[in-house]
OpenMM code with the backbone's topology and positions (N, CA, C; nanometers):
from openmm import Vec3, app, unit

residues = "UNK UNK UNK UNK UNK UNK UNK UNK UNK UNK UNK UNK UNK UNK UNK UNK UNK UNK UNK UNK UNK UNK UNK UNK UNK UNK UNK UNK UNK UNK UNK UNK UNK UNK UNK UNK UNK UNK UNK UNK UNK UNK UNK UNK UNK UNK UNK UNK UNK UNK UNK UNK UNK UNK UNK UNK UNK UNK UNK UNK UNK UNK UNK UNK UNK UNK UNK UNK UNK UNK UNK UNK UNK UNK UNK UNK UNK UNK UNK UNK UNK UNK UNK UNK UNK UNK UNK UNK UNK UNK UNK UNK UNK UNK UNK UNK UNK UNK UNK UNK UNK UNK UNK UNK UNK UNK UNK UNK UNK UNK UNK UNK UNK UNK UNK UNK UNK UNK UNK UNK UNK UNK UNK UNK UNK UNK UNK UNK UNK UNK UNK UNK UNK UNK UNK UNK UNK UNK UNK UNK".split()
positions = [
    Vec3(1.9375, 0.8850, 1.2809),
    Vec3(1.9519, 0.8243, 1.4120),
    Vec3(1.9212, 0.6747, 1.4025),
    Vec3(2.0012, 0.5950, 1.4713),
    Vec3(1.9804, 0.4505, 1.4705),
    Vec3(1.8558, 0.4156, 1.5507),
    Vec3(1.7886, 0.3065, 1.5115),
    Vec3(1.6717, 0.2650, 1.5894),
    Vec3(1.7142, 0.2213, 1.7294),
    Vec3(1.6258, 0.2412, 1.8240),
    Vec3(1.6519, 0.2047, 1.9632),
    Vec3(1.6348, 0.0534, 1.9776),
    Vec3(1.7160, -0.0079, 2.0608),
    Vec3(1.7107, -0.1533, 2.0775),
    Vec3(1.6614, -0.1889, 2.2172),
    Vec3(1.6162, -0.3111, 2.2322),
    Vec3(1.5694, -0.3602, 2.3621),
    Vec3(1.6855, -0.3621, 2.4622),
    Vec3(1.8051, -0.3917, 2.4143),
    Vec3(1.9220, -0.3927, 2.5026),
    Vec3(1.9511, -0.2528, 2.5569),
    Vec3(1.9393, -0.1524, 2.4703),
    Vec3(1.9608, -0.0145, 2.5139),
    Vec3(1.8565, 0.0247, 2.6184),
    Vec3(1.7307, -0.0083, 2.5909),
    Vec3(1.6228, 0.0260, 2.6840),
    Vec3(1.6443, -0.0423, 2.8183),
    Vec3(1.6847, -0.1692, 2.8165),
    Vec3(1.7093, -0.2416, 2.9414),
    Vec3(1.8208, -0.1740, 3.0214),
    Vec3(1.9271, -0.1344, 2.9565),
    Vec3(2.0352, -0.0643, 3.0246),
    Vec3(1.9890, 0.0682, 3.0813),
    Vec3(1.9070, 0.1380, 3.0056),
    Vec3(1.8531, 0.2664, 3.0510),
    Vec3(1.7643, 0.2465, 3.1732),
    Vec3(1.6785, 0.1459, 3.1681),
    Vec3(1.5887, 0.1163, 3.2806),
    Vec3(1.6684, 0.0690, 3.4024),
    Vec3(1.7730, -0.0109, 3.3806),
    Vec3(1.8588, -0.0525, 3.4912),
    Vec3(1.9129, 0.0691, 3.5664),
    Vec3(1.9479, 0.1737, 3.4932),
    Vec3(2.0060, 0.2925, 3.5554),
    Vec3(1.9061, 0.3971, 3.6007),
    Vec3(1.7990, 0.4151, 3.5261),
    Vec3(1.7077, 0.5269, 3.5511),
    Vec3(1.5645, 0.4848, 3.5841),
    Vec3(1.5337, 0.3565, 3.5771),
    Vec3(1.3952, 0.3128, 3.5907),
    Vec3(1.3651, 0.2440, 3.7214),
    Vec3(1.2375, 0.2082, 3.7357),
    Vec3(1.1954, 0.1350, 3.8552),
    Vec3(1.0713, 0.0515, 3.8261),
    Vec3(1.0644, -0.0599, 3.8959),
    Vec3(0.9440, -0.1414, 3.9026),
    Vec3(0.9023, -0.1389, 4.0486),
    Vec3(0.7752, -0.1169, 4.0742),
    Vec3(0.7300, -0.1101, 4.2124),
    Vec3(0.5845, -0.1536, 4.2215),
    Vec3(0.5405, -0.1754, 4.3438),
    Vec3(0.4004, -0.2049, 4.3705),
    Vec3(0.3549, -0.1021, 4.4730),
    Vec3(0.2598, -0.0180, 4.4333),
    Vec3(0.2150, 0.0924, 4.5178),
    Vec3(0.0800, 0.0641, 4.5806),
    Vec3(0.0635, 0.1158, 4.6980),
    Vec3(-0.0648, 0.1100, 4.7665),
    Vec3(-0.1453, 0.2331, 4.7246),
    Vec3(-0.2673, 0.2104, 4.6799),
    Vec3(-0.3525, 0.3208, 4.6362),
    Vec3(-0.4328, 0.3748, 4.7536),
    Vec3(-0.5034, 0.4827, 4.7305),
    Vec3(-0.5830, 0.5451, 4.8352),
    Vec3(-0.6941, 0.4565, 4.8890),
    Vec3(-0.7448, 0.3648, 4.8080),
    Vec3(-0.8539, 0.2779, 4.8532),
    Vec3(-0.8015, 0.1420, 4.9013),
    Vec3(-0.6767, 0.1402, 4.9469),
    Vec3(-0.6145, 0.0225, 5.0080),
    Vec3(-0.5934, -0.0936, 4.9107),
    Vec3(-0.5851, -0.0647, 4.7843),
    Vec3(-0.5518, -0.1649, 4.6840),
    Vec3(-0.4048, -0.1478, 4.6497),
    Vec3(-0.3463, -0.2476, 4.5879),
    Vec3(-0.2088, -0.2334, 4.5427),
    Vec3(-0.2011, -0.2618, 4.3937),
    Vec3(-0.1130, -0.1856, 4.3273),
    Vec3(-0.0978, -0.1964, 4.1828),
    Vec3(0.0494, -0.1930, 4.1456),
    Vec3(0.0890, -0.2734, 4.0485),
    Vec3(0.2269, -0.2661, 4.0006),
    Vec3(0.2456, -0.1416, 3.9140),
    Vec3(0.3677, -0.0911, 3.9158),
    Vec3(0.4006, 0.0260, 3.8345),
    Vec3(0.5379, 0.0081, 3.7722),
    Vec3(0.5514, 0.0689, 3.6573),
    Vec3(0.6800, 0.0818, 3.5905),
    Vec3(0.7012, 0.2297, 3.5666),
    Vec3(0.8222, 0.2773, 3.5878),
    Vec3(0.8502, 0.4170, 3.5611),
    Vec3(0.9967, 0.4396, 3.5307),
    Vec3(1.0220, 0.5391, 3.4486),
    Vec3(1.1589, 0.5813, 3.4193),
    Vec3(1.1580, 0.7338, 3.4095),
    Vec3(1.2550, 0.7956, 3.4768),
    Vec3(1.2657, 0.9403, 3.4826),
    Vec3(1.3930, 0.9857, 3.4133),
    Vec3(1.3855, 1.1007, 3.3449),
    Vec3(1.5049, 1.1568, 3.2834),
    Vec3(1.4773, 1.2997, 3.2397),
    Vec3(1.5834, 1.3764, 3.2195),
    Vec3(1.5679, 1.5132, 3.1698),
    Vec3(1.5695, 1.5180, 3.0174),
    Vec3(1.5977, 1.4059, 2.9531),
    Vec3(1.5998, 1.3993, 2.8080),
    Vec3(1.4660, 1.3438, 2.7580),
    Vec3(1.3806, 1.4329, 2.7141),
    Vec3(1.2468, 1.3934, 2.6682),
    Vec3(1.2541, 1.3062, 2.5429),
    Vec3(1.3508, 1.3346, 2.4561),
    Vec3(1.3615, 1.2626, 2.3290),
    Vec3(1.3821, 1.1126, 2.3507),
    Vec3(1.4726, 1.0759, 2.4422),
    Vec3(1.4990, 0.9338, 2.4651),
    Vec3(1.3760, 0.8650, 2.5253),
    Vec3(1.3022, 0.9349, 2.6106),
    Vec3(1.1809, 0.8758, 2.6677),
    Vec3(1.0731, 0.8571, 2.5607),
    Vec3(1.0651, 0.9483, 2.4669),
    Vec3(0.9697, 0.9323, 2.3560),
    Vec3(1.0078, 0.8125, 2.2680),
    Vec3(1.1370, 0.7918, 2.2460),
    Vec3(1.1818, 0.6752, 2.1686),
    Vec3(1.1469, 0.5450, 2.2400),
    Vec3(1.1646, 0.5441, 2.3717),
    Vec3(1.1290, 0.4253, 2.4500),
    Vec3(0.9787, 0.4024, 2.4440),
    Vec3(0.9011, 0.5091, 2.4557),
    Vec3(0.7549, 0.4981, 2.4499),
    Vec3(0.7097, 0.4397, 2.3163),
    Vec3(0.7705, 0.4844, 2.2079),
    Vec3(0.7351, 0.4348, 2.0740),
    Vec3(0.7707, 0.2873, 2.0572),
    Vec3(0.8733, 0.2414, 2.1261),
    Vec3(0.9199, 0.1029, 2.1130),
    Vec3(0.8169, 0.0030, 2.1647),
    Vec3(0.7506, 0.0371, 2.2761),
    Vec3(0.6570, -0.0559, 2.3397),
    Vec3(0.5178, -0.0429, 2.2804),
    Vec3(0.4501, -0.1573, 2.2691),
    Vec3(0.3128, -0.1554, 2.2175),
    Vec3(0.2131, -0.1255, 2.3292),
    Vec3(0.2552, -0.1407, 2.4550),
    Vec3(0.1679, -0.1108, 2.5673),
    Vec3(0.1617, 0.0397, 2.5884),
    Vec3(0.0463, 0.0926, 2.6273),
    Vec3(0.0383, 0.2375, 2.6477),
    Vec3(0.1190, 0.2826, 2.7698),
    Vec3(0.2078, 0.3763, 2.7469),
    Vec3(0.2854, 0.4388, 2.8529),
    Vec3(0.2551, 0.5884, 2.8525),
    Vec3(0.2579, 0.6497, 2.9681),
    Vec3(0.2260, 0.7914, 2.9817),
    Vec3(0.3537, 0.8715, 3.0014),
    Vec3(0.3693, 0.9793, 2.9257),
    Vec3(0.4823, 1.0694, 2.9430),
    Vec3(0.4325, 1.1957, 3.0119),
    Vec3(0.4925, 1.2271, 3.1261),
    Vec3(0.4512, 1.3433, 3.2053),
    Vec3(0.5705, 1.4355, 3.2264),
    Vec3(0.5403, 1.5632, 3.2487),
    Vec3(0.6420, 1.6623, 3.2800),
    Vec3(0.6350, 1.6933, 3.4289),
    Vec3(0.7509, 1.6957, 3.4927),
    Vec3(0.7578, 1.7265, 3.6351),
    Vec3(0.8369, 1.8556, 3.6498),
    Vec3(0.7715, 1.9572, 3.6987),
    Vec3(0.8366, 2.0874, 3.7177),
    Vec3(0.9015, 2.0925, 3.8548),
    Vec3(1.0199, 2.1507, 3.8590),
    Vec3(1.0912, 2.1680, 3.9849),
    Vec3(1.0592, 2.3046, 4.0448),
    Vec3(1.0768, 2.3149, 4.1745),
    Vec3(1.0604, 2.4445, 4.2400),
    Vec3(1.1751, 2.5388, 4.2030),
    Vec3(1.2918, 2.4817, 4.1785),
    Vec3(1.4089, 2.5608, 4.1448),
    Vec3(1.4165, 2.5766, 3.9933),
    Vec3(1.4051, 2.6985, 3.9425),
    Vec3(1.4060, 2.7239, 3.7986),
    Vec3(1.5404, 2.6950, 3.7330),
    Vec3(1.6463, 2.6814, 3.8115),
    Vec3(1.7783, 2.6535, 3.7565),
    Vec3(1.7934, 2.5063, 3.7180),
    Vec3(1.7077, 2.4205, 3.7678),
    Vec3(1.7153, 2.2780, 3.7373),
    Vec3(1.6461, 2.2485, 3.6050),
    Vec3(1.6952, 2.1470, 3.5384),
    Vec3(1.6323, 2.1042, 3.4132),
    Vec3(1.4950, 2.0442, 3.4408),
    Vec3(1.4084, 2.0523, 3.3415),
    Vec3(1.2773, 1.9893, 3.3510),
    Vec3(1.2951, 1.8375, 3.3509),
    Vec3(1.2204, 1.7709, 3.4357),
    Vec3(1.2273, 1.6258, 3.4473),
    Vec3(1.1042, 1.5650, 3.3813),
    Vec3(1.1236, 1.4542, 3.3112),
    Vec3(1.0142, 1.3842, 3.2452),
    Vec3(1.0015, 1.2442, 3.3035),
    Vec3(0.8770, 1.1960, 3.3107),
    Vec3(0.8500, 1.0620, 3.3636),
    Vec3(0.7706, 0.9841, 3.2598),
    Vec3(0.8199, 0.8650, 3.2287),
    Vec3(0.7499, 0.7709, 3.1420),
    Vec3(0.7066, 0.6564, 3.2305),
    Vec3(0.5754, 0.6281, 3.2353),
    Vec3(0.5316, 0.5256, 3.3295),
    Vec3(0.4034, 0.4560, 3.2874),
    Vec3(0.3771, 0.3483, 3.3589),
    Vec3(0.2523, 0.2740, 3.3459),
    Vec3(0.2070, 0.2356, 3.4854),
    Vec3(0.0805, 0.2608, 3.5146),
    Vec3(0.0229, 0.2283, 3.6450),
    Vec3(-0.0791, 0.1170, 3.6346),
    Vec3(-0.0704, 0.0371, 3.5297),
    Vec3(-0.1659, -0.0716, 3.5131),
    Vec3(-0.0949, -0.2058, 3.5254),
    Vec3(-0.1693, -0.3064, 3.5651),
    Vec3(-0.1126, -0.4411, 3.5762),
    Vec3(-0.0590, -0.4855, 3.4403),
    Vec3(-0.1384, -0.4699, 3.3364),
    Vec3(-0.0968, -0.5162, 3.2042),
    Vec3(0.0226, -0.4379, 3.1506),
    Vec3(0.0229, -0.3070, 3.1708),
    Vec3(0.1331, -0.2247, 3.1216),
    Vec3(0.2645, -0.2560, 3.1901),
    Vec3(0.2620, -0.2597, 3.3229),
    Vec3(0.3852, -0.2865, 3.3989),
    Vec3(0.4385, -0.4269, 3.3711),
    Vec3(0.3492, -0.5260, 3.3647),
    Vec3(0.3967, -0.6625, 3.3418),
    Vec3(0.4434, -0.6825, 3.1973),
    Vec3(0.3826, -0.6144, 3.1043),
    Vec3(0.4256, -0.6234, 2.9647),
    Vec3(0.5683, -0.5714, 2.9497),
    Vec3(0.5966, -0.4564, 3.0099),
    Vec3(0.7315, -0.3999, 3.0053),
    Vec3(0.8292, -0.4930, 3.0773),
    Vec3(0.7896, -0.5422, 3.1952),
    Vec3(0.8765, -0.6322, 3.2730),
    Vec3(0.9091, -0.7584, 3.1938),
    Vec3(0.8096, -0.8161, 3.1292),
    Vec3(0.8288, -0.9406, 3.0531),
    Vec3(0.9255, -0.9189, 2.9359),
    Vec3(0.9128, -0.8072, 2.8671),
    Vec3(1.0003, -0.7807, 2.7528),
    Vec3(1.1438, -0.7490, 2.7957),
    Vec3(1.1593, -0.6754, 2.9053),
    Vec3(1.2920, -0.6317, 2.9471),
    Vec3(1.3684, -0.7328, 3.0318),
    Vec3(1.2979, -0.8181, 3.1043),
    Vec3(1.3599, -0.9063, 3.2037),
    Vec3(1.4815, -0.9849, 3.1523),
    Vec3(1.4780, -1.0425, 3.0329),
    Vec3(1.5966, -1.1182, 2.9885),
    Vec3(1.7221, -1.0317, 2.9719),
    Vec3(1.7050, -0.8997, 2.9552),
    Vec3(1.8168, -0.8104, 2.9276),
    Vec3(1.8586, -0.7279, 3.0495),
    Vec3(1.7783, -0.7286, 3.1535),
    Vec3(1.8092, -0.6502, 3.2729),
    Vec3(1.9184, -0.7166, 3.3550),
    Vec3(1.9929, -0.6352, 3.4274),
    Vec3(2.0933, -0.6847, 3.5209),
    Vec3(2.0531, -0.6424, 3.6622),
    Vec3(2.0477, -0.5139, 3.6857),
    Vec3(2.0182, -0.4605, 3.8190),
    Vec3(1.8716, -0.4797, 3.8562),
    Vec3(1.7822, -0.4580, 3.7635),
    Vec3(1.6384, -0.4620, 3.7910),
    Vec3(1.5730, -0.5947, 3.7526),
    Vec3(1.6529, -0.6983, 3.7277),
    Vec3(1.5989, -0.8281, 3.6863),
    Vec3(1.5034, -0.8866, 3.7908),
    Vec3(1.5427, -0.8865, 3.9183),
    Vec3(1.4567, -0.9412, 4.0240),
    Vec3(1.3296, -0.8593, 4.0397),
    Vec3(1.3405, -0.7279, 4.0206),
    Vec3(1.2239, -0.6403, 4.0279),
    Vec3(1.1213, -0.6799, 3.9212),
    Vec3(1.1706, -0.7007, 3.7988),
    Vec3(1.0829, -0.7384, 3.6878),
    Vec3(1.0172, -0.8737, 3.7145),
    Vec3(1.0931, -0.9674, 3.7700),
    Vec3(1.0365, -1.0998, 3.8002),
    Vec3(0.9241, -1.0893, 3.9030),
    Vec3(0.9401, -1.0036, 4.0028),
    Vec3(0.8348, -0.9862, 4.1033),
    Vec3(0.7089, -0.9246, 4.0424),
    Vec3(0.7261, -0.8314, 3.9494),
    Vec3(0.6107, -0.7717, 3.8809),
    Vec3(0.5376, -0.8790, 3.8000),
    Vec3(0.6113, -0.9678, 3.7357),
    Vec3(0.5491, -1.0751, 3.6582),
    Vec3(0.4781, -1.1740, 3.7506),
    Vec3(0.5316, -1.1979, 3.8702),
    Vec3(0.4639, -1.2837, 3.9677),
    Vec3(0.3324, -1.2203, 4.0110),
    Vec3(0.3298, -1.0896, 4.0254),
    Vec3(0.2073, -1.0188, 4.0612),
    Vec3(0.0990, -1.0476, 3.9580),
    Vec3(0.1335, -1.0409, 3.8319),
    Vec3(0.0380, -1.0663, 3.7237),
    Vec3(-0.0118, -1.2100, 3.7287),
    Vec3(0.0789, -1.3068, 3.7497),
    Vec3(0.0377, -1.4469, 3.7547),
    Vec3(-0.0529, -1.4738, 3.8744),
    Vec3(-0.0322, -1.4014, 3.9836),
    Vec3(-0.1146, -1.4206, 4.1032),
    Vec3(-0.2513, -1.3545, 4.0874),
    Vec3(-0.2666, -1.2713, 3.9845),
    Vec3(-0.3893, -1.1956, 3.9638),
    Vec3(-0.4429, -1.2141, 3.8229),
    Vec3(-0.4773, -1.3371, 3.7857),
    Vec3(-0.5236, -1.3580, 3.6478),
    Vec3(-0.6532, -1.2839, 3.6190),
    Vec3(-0.7332, -1.2641, 3.7210),
    Vec3(-0.8576, -1.1899, 3.7048),
    Vec3(-0.8480, -1.0660, 3.7922),
    Vec3(-0.8574, -0.9509, 3.7306),
    Vec3(-0.8500, -0.8266, 3.8068),
    Vec3(-0.9457, -0.7263, 3.7455),
    Vec3(-0.9853, -0.6307, 3.8241),
    Vec3(-1.0739, -0.5282, 3.7737),
    Vec3(-0.9924, -0.4258, 3.6966),
    Vec3(-1.0600, -0.3355, 3.6317),
    Vec3(-0.9935, -0.2346, 3.5507),
    Vec3(-0.8939, -0.1516, 3.6324),
    Vec3(-0.9294, -0.1192, 3.7563),
    Vec3(-0.8402, -0.0374, 3.8387),
    Vec3(-0.7443, -0.1219, 3.9222),
    Vec3(-0.7430, -0.2526, 3.9012),
    Vec3(-0.6488, -0.3388, 3.9709),
    Vec3(-0.6941, -0.3823, 4.1083),
    Vec3(-0.8193, -0.3519, 4.1451),
    Vec3(-0.8643, -0.3882, 4.2785),
    Vec3(-0.8852, -0.5389, 4.2886),
    Vec3(-0.8629, -0.5912, 4.4082),
    Vec3(-0.8722, -0.7348, 4.4315),
    Vec3(-0.9664, -0.7604, 4.5479),
    Vec3(-1.0344, -0.8735, 4.5449),
    Vec3(-1.1258, -0.9044, 4.6539),
    Vec3(-1.0850, -1.0287, 4.7316),
    Vec3(-1.0074, -1.1151, 4.6718),
    Vec3(-0.9673, -1.2397, 4.7354),
    Vec3(-0.8592, -1.2121, 4.8400),
    Vec3(-0.8842, -1.2517, 4.9655),
    Vec3(-0.7917, -1.2222, 5.0754),
    Vec3(-0.6558, -1.2878, 5.0556),
    Vec3(-0.6519, -1.4144, 5.0128),
    Vec3(-0.5234, -1.4828, 4.9949),
    Vec3(-0.4422, -1.4163, 4.8839),
    Vec3(-0.5095, -1.3690, 4.7797),
    Vec3(-0.4403, -1.2989, 4.6726),
    Vec3(-0.3832, -1.1678, 4.7245),
    Vec3(-0.4613, -1.0963, 4.8051),
    Vec3(-0.4114, -0.9709, 4.8620),
    Vec3(-0.2896, -0.9959, 4.9499),
    Vec3(-0.2929, -1.1014, 5.0290),
    Vec3(-0.1800, -1.1345, 5.1157),
    Vec3(-0.0560, -1.1612, 5.0324),
    Vec3(-0.0705, -1.2403, 4.9262),
    Vec3(0.0410, -1.2700, 4.8367),
    Vec3(0.0954, -1.1420, 4.7745),
    Vec3(0.0073, -1.0543, 4.7306),
    Vec3(0.0495, -0.9299, 4.6676),
    Vec3(0.1261, -0.8401, 4.7642),
    Vec3(0.0842, -0.8373, 4.8901),
    Vec3(0.1573, -0.7576, 4.9882),
    Vec3(0.2958, -0.8162, 5.0139),
    Vec3(0.3090, -0.9478, 5.0076),
    Vec3(0.4406, -1.0101, 5.0210),
    Vec3(0.5303, -0.9687, 4.9041),
    Vec3(0.4750, -0.9690, 4.7824),
    Vec3(0.5514, -0.9251, 4.6664),
    Vec3(0.5899, -0.7778, 4.6805),
    Vec3(0.4956, -0.6967, 4.7273),
    Vec3(0.5231, -0.5534, 4.7478),
    Vec3(0.6365, -0.5341, 4.8472),
    Vec3(0.6347, -0.6084, 4.9568),
    Vec3(0.7403, -0.5955, 5.0573),
    Vec3(0.8762, -0.6370, 5.0025),
    Vec3(0.8792, -0.7412, 4.9191),
    Vec3(1.0052, -0.7826, 4.8566),
    Vec3(1.0592, -0.6714, 4.7668),
    Vec3(0.9688, -0.6070, 4.6902),
    Vec3(1.0115, -0.4971, 4.6036),
    Vec3(1.0591, -0.3780, 4.6849),
    Vec3(0.9931, -0.3492, 4.7957),
    Vec3(1.0375, -0.2384, 4.8815),
    Vec3(1.1794, -0.2620, 4.9304),
    Vec3(1.2116, -0.3851, 4.9651),
    Vec3(1.3472, -0.4182, 5.0086),
    Vec3(1.4462, -0.4004, 4.8941),
    Vec3(1.4106, -0.4491, 4.7741),
    Vec3(1.4988, -0.4356, 4.6584),
    Vec3(1.5201, -0.2889, 4.6215),
    Vec3(1.4170, -0.2064, 4.6382),
    Vec3(1.4244, -0.0657, 4.5993),
    Vec3(1.4815, 0.0247, 4.7079),
    Vec3(1.5115, -0.0314, 4.8238),
    Vec3(1.5609, 0.0486, 4.9362),
    Vec3(1.6922, 0.1164, 4.8972),
    Vec3(1.6994, 0.2450, 4.9268),
    Vec3(1.8201, 0.3220, 4.8971),
    Vec3(1.9245, 0.2978, 5.0047),
    Vec3(2.0494, 0.3091, 4.9644),
    Vec3(2.1561, 0.3011, 5.0650),
    Vec3(2.2480, 0.1863, 5.0483),
] * unit.nanometer
topology = app.Topology()
chain = topology.addChain("A")
for resn in residues:
    res = topology.addResidue(resn, chain)
    for name in ("N", "CA", "C"):
        topology.addAtom(name, app.Element.getBySymbol(name[0]), res)
């Protein structure tokens, strides 16, 4: 099998992936990267390509006739921005999404381990970035 390339991964993420900023239970917001697919092998190849830790999870469906779905993701500021920074030059559809994730990182040079923030102006900026991503990710 040929080695996987950054261009292939970018195309895959353009079609199957997402960059987002989620609100956590304790009213903090964190950037996320995720890609879903029923082909576990390709997600493992993508995981091996990146030096940042990514988590591979199995998602079971209620309907046994459906294929098992796998999710490769990162819920950390460093993980999501690392993936965004590497993929951004090659992305087409998700290019603006990746740029917003990188802006989140630049706006938060100092962050706690769980991504919590205390500075009000930083939180305001992050919510603006989150709202921009919500618009970009809107279905329809």
